[in-house]
N, C-alpha and C positions, 0 to 999 in steps of 0.2 A: 126615316133617313137620319133625323137628328139623333134618334136613339143609338143608331149604329155608330155615328160619329162620336157621340159621347161615350160609348162602350170602347172604342178603339183608343180614345184619349185615356181613359182609365186604365185600360190593358198596357198601354205605352207607358205611362206614369208609373204603374206597378213594376214593369219590367226594368225601368231605368232605376227605381229605387233599389230592387233586388241587385241590379248590377253594381249600383253605388256600394251597397253593404258588402258584396263581394269583393270589390276593389279595396274598401276599407280593411277587410280581413287580410287580403293578400298584402296590403301595403304594412299592416301591422306585423304579419309573420315575417316579411322581408326586414323590417326594423329590427325585430327580435334576432333573427339570423345574423344580420350585420353586427348587432351589438355583441352577440356570441363570438363571432368570428374575431372582432376587434379585441375582446377580452381574452381569448385563447392565445391571440398574437402577442398581447402585452405580457401574458404569463409566460410564454415561451421565450420572449425577449429578455424578461427578467431572470429566468432560469439560466439562460445562455450566458448573460452578464455575470451571474454568480459563479457559474462554472468556469468562465474565463479567469475571473478574480481568483479562484480557488487554485486553478492550474498555474497562474502567474505567481502566487504565493508559494506553491509548491516548488515551482522551477527556482525561484529566488532562494529558498532554503537548500535545495539541492546544490545549487551554485555556491552558497556559502559553505556548505560541508565540504564540497570539493576543494574550494579554495583553502580551507582549514587544513586539509588533508594533502595539499599540493607537494609539500616536501617529501613525505613518505611515499607518495605516488611517484614522484620523479626518481626516487632512489629504487624504485621496483619493489619495495617492501609490501605495498598494499595495491589493490585494484578498486576502482569505484565504477560500477555500472549500474545506472538507474538507482542510485542511492544504496545500492547492496556493496558493502565493503568486504573484500577478500583479503585475508592476510596469509602469507606464506608460513606453513607450520615451522620451517626452519628459522625464521625469525623469532617465533614465540618459544618453541620448545626444542630440546635436543631430541635426537631419534628416540622414540619408544618412552618418551618421558612426558609427564603433565606438569612438570615444574617450569615455571616461567624463566627464561633467560633474561639477563639485565637488559639487552637490547628490546626484547619483547615488552618487558615491564615498562620500559621508557616509551615505548610506542603506544602502549594502551593508555597510559597516563596522558599522553598528548592529545589522543582522540576523545577522551572521556568529556572534556569541556564541549566541543563541538557537537558530540552526540546529544548531550544534555540540552543544549540550546536548539537542536534540531526537534526534539521532543516537546519542547515547551509549546503548550497551546494546541497540540495536535493529538488527535485520537488514534495514535499509534504505538507500538512497543516494539521493543528489539528482540528479534530472535537470533541468539548466538549458537551458530551450528558447527559441530566437530566433524571433521572428515579425516580418513586415513588413506594409505595406499592399501593394496591387497595382500602384503607380505604378512604371515603369521606372526603375531606380536609375542606369543609365549616363548618363542625361541630366544628373544633377547631380553624379555622382561616378564618374569613370573607374576608380578603384581596384577596384571590385567588378564582377564579370562580370554579376551578376543579384541578385535579391532573396534567393536562396538562399544566396549567398556572404555578402552583408551580414548576414543573420540568423545564419550560422554564426560569423562575425567577433565579432558582439555577444555571442553565448552564450559564446564562448571568453573574451572580455573579463570577463564576470561571473564565470565559472568560476574564472579565475585570480586575480581579486580576492578572491573567498571563500576560496580556499586560502591567499592572502597574509595573510588576516585570521584564519586558524586553523581553517578547516574542513578535515578530513583529505583529502588529494587522492585517496585510495582510495574516498572516499565521495561523490564529486561528478563529474560528467561533462557534457559539452555536447552539445546536439542542435540542428539547424537544420530549419526548416519553411517559411522564405520567407514567400510570400504565402497559403500553404495554412492551412486552419483558422482563418479569419477569426471573430472574435466579434461582429462588427458589419458592416453593409453598407459597401463602399468607395465609396458614391455621394457623399459629402461629406467635408469635412475633419474633421469631428467623428468620423465613423465611422472613418475612416483612422487617426486618432490613437488610437483604441482598439485597432486592430489592430497597430500599431507597439508591440510589448511583449516582455517577457521574462518566462517563467514558472519558478518553481522548484517541483518537485514530488517528494515522497518516493515511491519505488518499491521493491518487494522486491529484496533484494541477490541477484544470481544467484550459484548455488552451482557449483563446478567439481569434477571428480573428482579433482583432484590430478595429472592426467596432463599432461606437457609437450606443447605443440602441436608437431606434425611440421612442419618447415620445409625 
């Protein structure tokens, strides 16, 4: 009888010891999971704070840019949408020409400083895009083969002018779209005038791996 009682006691002790070990393992696993969850929450919180700060800084820079361009915006010479500057072609150039008009030259000179400040310490560059209406250009000016060539010449003129006025040459480039991507129907002169434009848009700066191109 005493042997049975002793066996039951040993069996019970072994069971409780195993149960205690299991509870210790479960408690340890719970602590690890809790620590991981807290760590992830802290990481997400820090990332969210950083993203909020970046957005606030970007909003502040866009606001500064828009304030600097308030006068030409009010006069209807340019538009600013999400930091994308649209300039009427009639302000910059005479019809079918890539030579800056005095008003256009003055306008570019006035926005070069704000653009330079906007780019400061930002991983962005400016894409200067030229656009035209859909009317054949060769009829009025044989210098250009087509609207694409005219839009390229205008974009280059604006790009070179901005560089001459202090925008870093490594932070601005020209692009040509010709009559593509109209913002208004080309059915009448008012619509075509809106399509004859130059846009200046900030885009992310491309990163290179530092390797020289094979030539």
